[in-house]
C-alpha positions in Angstrom: 11.7 13.1 38.3 13.9 16.0 39.1 14.2 19.5 37.8 17.0 21.8 38.9 17.1 25.5 37.9 20.2 27.6 37.8 21.5 30.9 36.4 19.6 33.4 38.5 21.2 36.5 40.0 21.3 40.2 40.4 21.5 42.3 37.2 20.8 45.9 36.2 17.9 46.9 34.0 18.7 46.3 30.3 21.1 43.4 31.0 20.7 39.8 30.2 20.6 36.4 32.0 20.3 32.8 30.8 18.5 30.4 33.0 18.9 26.6 32.8 16.8 23.8 34.0 18.4 20.4 34.1 16.0 17.5 34.0 16.3 13.9 35.0 14.2 10.8 35.8 12.0 10.9 32.8 12.2 10.8 28.9 12.8 14.5 28.6 12.4 14.7 24.8 8.8 13.5 25.0 7.5 16.4 27.1 6.4 20.0 26.8 8.4 22.2 29.2 7.4 25.5 30.7 9.0 28.4 32.6 6.9 30.2 35.2 7.8 33.0 37.6 6.4 34.3 40.8 7.1 37.9 42.0 6.8 38.9 45.6 3.1 39.2 46.6 1.9 38.0 43.2 0.6 34.7 41.8 2.8 32.4 39.8 2.5 33.2 36.1 3.4 31.3 32.9 6.3 32.9 31.1 7.2 30.6 28.2 6.4 27.2 26.8 8.3 24.9 24.4 7.1 21.8 22.6 8.8 18.5 23.1 11.0 18.7 20.0 11.5 22.5 20.4 9.7 23.4 17.2 7.1 25.6 18.8 7.3 28.2 21.5 4.9 30.6 23.1 5.4 33.5 25.4 3.5 35.7 27.8 2.9 39.2 26.3 5.0 40.7 29.0 8.2 38.9 27.9 7.5 38.4 24.2 10.4 39.7 22.0 12.7 39.9 25.1 12.8 36.3 26.3 13.6 33.1 24.3 13.0 29.6 25.4 15.0 26.8 24.1 15.9 23.2 24.8 18.7 20.7 24.2 17.2 17.2 24.3 20.6 15.6 24.1 21.5 17.4 27.4 18.0 17.1 29.0 18.0 20.8 29.6 15.6 23.7 28.9 16.8 27.3 28.8 15.4 30.7 29.2 17.4 33.5 27.6 16.2 36.8 29.1 17.3 40.0 27.4 16.4 43.7 28.1 15.5 42.8 31.6 13.3 45.2 33.6 12.7 45.6 37.3 9.3 44.0 36.9 11.0 40.8 35.7 12.2 40.3 39.3 10.8 37.0 40.5 11.6 33.4 41.3 11.7 31.5 38.1 10.6 27.9 38.0 10.6 25.2 35.3 7.9 22.6 35.0 7.3 19.5 33.0 3.8 18.7 31.7 3.9 15.2 33.0 0.4 14.8 34.4 -1.0 12.5 31.8 1.8 9.9 32.3 2.8 10.5 35.9 -0.4 11.7 37.6 1.1 15.1 38.3 3.3 17.9 36.9 6.7 18.3 38.4 8.4 21.6 39.3 11.9 22.7 40.1 12.6 24.6 43.3 13.3 27.8 41.4 16.0 30.4 40.9 15.8 34.0 41.9 16.2 36.8 39.4 16.6 40.3 40.7 16.6 43.3 38.3 17.7 46.4 40.1 19.9 49.4 39.6 
């Protein structure tokens, strides 16, 4: 199982970024996918969740109505569209697959850094 995030970078407040997480090594379309983030000095927090077929999504209150999670099961990729970015969105963003039931553990990517600063 491999998850590789991309798309992070430095942006100014109010701008947008789109993160991608390319998955391999497992039947992607069968699994719930999640985005987490970890800001400096803080615990990792759940940002967004999407169901296996992409029909349902849930968001943390802090990003609701600004972030959109999506997936393309044909490309084995999950996305996080981040709009109206704020300095407090600065963090390393990770994707995770809910694979514990079948694989004995959940798998994480190595993360991509998003910095929001003027």
